[in-house]
C-alpha positions in Angstrom: 47.2 -19.5 90.0 49.5 -16.4 89.6 51.8 -15.9 92.5 51.0 -12.2 93.1 47.9 -11.5 95.3 47.2 -8.0 96.3 44.5 -7.2 99.0 44.6 -3.8 100.4 42.5 -1.0 101.8 43.2 1.3 99.0 40.8 3.3 96.6 41.5 3.7 93.1 40.8 7.3 91.6 38.7 7.9 88.6 41.7 8.7 86.5 43.5 5.3 87.6 46.7 7.6 87.9 47.3 6.2 91.5 47.9 2.5 90.7 51.3 2.3 89.6 52.7 0.5 92.6 50.1 -2.1 92.4 50.6 -2.7 88.6 54.3 -3.0 89.2 53.8 -5.7 92.0 52.0 -7.7 89.3 54.5 -6.8 86.3 57.9 -6.1 88.0 59.6 -6.3 84.6 58.0 -3.0 83.6 60.5 -0.9 85.1 60.0 2.1 82.9 56.7 3.3 84.0 56.9 6.2 81.6 56.5 3.5 78.7 53.2 1.7 80.3 50.2 2.5 78.3 46.6 3.1 79.6 43.6 1.7 77.4 40.2 2.6 78.8 37.3 0.3 78.1 34.1 2.5 78.0 31.4 -0.1 77.3 30.5 -0.4 81.0 27.4 0.9 82.6 28.4 1.5 86.3 32.2 0.2 86.5 35.1 1.9 85.0 37.8 -0.3 83.4 41.3 0.4 82.5 44.0 -1.7 81.1 47.7 -1.3 81.6 50.1 -2.7 79.0 53.7 -2.5 77.7 54.0 -1.2 74.1 56.0 -4.2 73.1 53.0 -6.4 74.0 50.9 -5.8 70.8 48.4 -8.6 71.6 47.8 -7.3 75.3 48.5 -10.9 76.5 50.4 -9.2 79.6 47.7 -6.3 80.2 46.5 -5.9 83.6 43.1 -4.8 84.0 41.7 -2.7 86.9 37.9 -2.7 87.3 36.8 0.2 89.7 33.5 -0.6 91.0 30.5 1.7 90.4 29.0 3.6 93.3 26.9 1.4 95.5 27.1 -1.7 93.3 28.2 -3.8 96.2 24.5 -3.6 97.2 23.6 -5.7 94.3 26.7 -7.7 93.9 28.5 -10.0 96.5 32.1 -8.8 95.8 33.6 -11.7 98.0 31.6 -14.3 95.9 32.6 -12.6 92.7 36.5 -13.0 93.5 35.9 -16.4 94.5 34.3 -17.5 91.2 36.8 -15.4 89.3 39.5 -17.6 91.0 37.6 -20.7 90.5 37.0 -20.2 86.8 40.7 -19.4 86.4 41.7 -22.6 88.3 39.6 -24.5 85.9 40.9 -22.8 82.7 38.0 -20.9 82.1 39.0 -17.5 83.1 41.7 -14.9 83.5 44.2 -14.7 86.3 43.0 -12.5 89.2 45.7 -10.5 91.0 44.0 -8.9 93.8 41.4 -6.7 95.2 41.3 -3.1 96.7 38.6 -1.1 98.4 36.8 -0.4 95.2 38.4 -2.3 92.6 39.6 -5.9 91.4 42.8 -6.6 89.4 43.0 -9.3 86.8 44.3 -10.3 83.6 42.9 -9.5 79.9 41.4 -12.2 77.6 41.9 -11.2 73.9 38.9 -11.6 71.9 36.1 -9.8 70.1 32.9 -8.5 71.7 29.9 -10.4 70.3 26.8 -8.9 68.8 23.5 -10.0 67.4 25.2 -11.2 64.2 28.3 -12.9 65.5 26.5 -14.8 68.1 24.2 -16.5 65.4 27.3 -17.7 63.7 27.2 -21.6 64.0 31.0 -21.9 64.9 30.6 -19.3 67.5 27.6 -20.5 69.2 29.0 -24.0 69.1 32.2 -22.6 71.0 30.0 -20.7 73.5 27.9 -23.8 74.1 31.1 -26.0 74.8 32.5 -23.4 77.1 29.2 -23.1 79.0 29.1 -26.9 79.3 32.6 -26.9 80.8 31.6 -24.4 83.2 28.7 -26.3 84.4 30.6 -29.3 84.7 32.6 -27.7 87.6 31.7 -29.5 90.9 31.2 -26.6 93.4 31.3 -29.2 96.2 35.0 -29.8 95.5 35.7 -25.9 96.1 33.8 -25.5 99.3 31.2 -23.0 97.9 27.7 -23.3 96.2 26.7 -21.0 93.5 23.4 -19.3 94.2 
């Protein structure tokens, strides 16, 4: 697990322009904040996601994502359980690092890849990879981690 953990009563604004200090706790080597870039991910329905990356990181391997929760989504999603399972998946090598949570957001790593669509998911190689990863996830013994997945 990553050594940084941020948990704070702090609200991320819609522009994501008030998160510099949190990103710098995660990436202290990014000393020149003016060179850090912001990438907005716009496919979400209720959440807003922004990725912060250094221009020297062309593959975004060091990108830090901040997912700002949609209004009242906590009524449908148990955010404590969500973070618990994100940590669990990371510890099992099946997820990205999670760096912390704020009042209305979660901070975590980026997984490079492509978004699947109707065509790519039918590809034998891709669907086999998906099946293998799903099997790995289902092999996790939740009793070893003190929580049950409902």
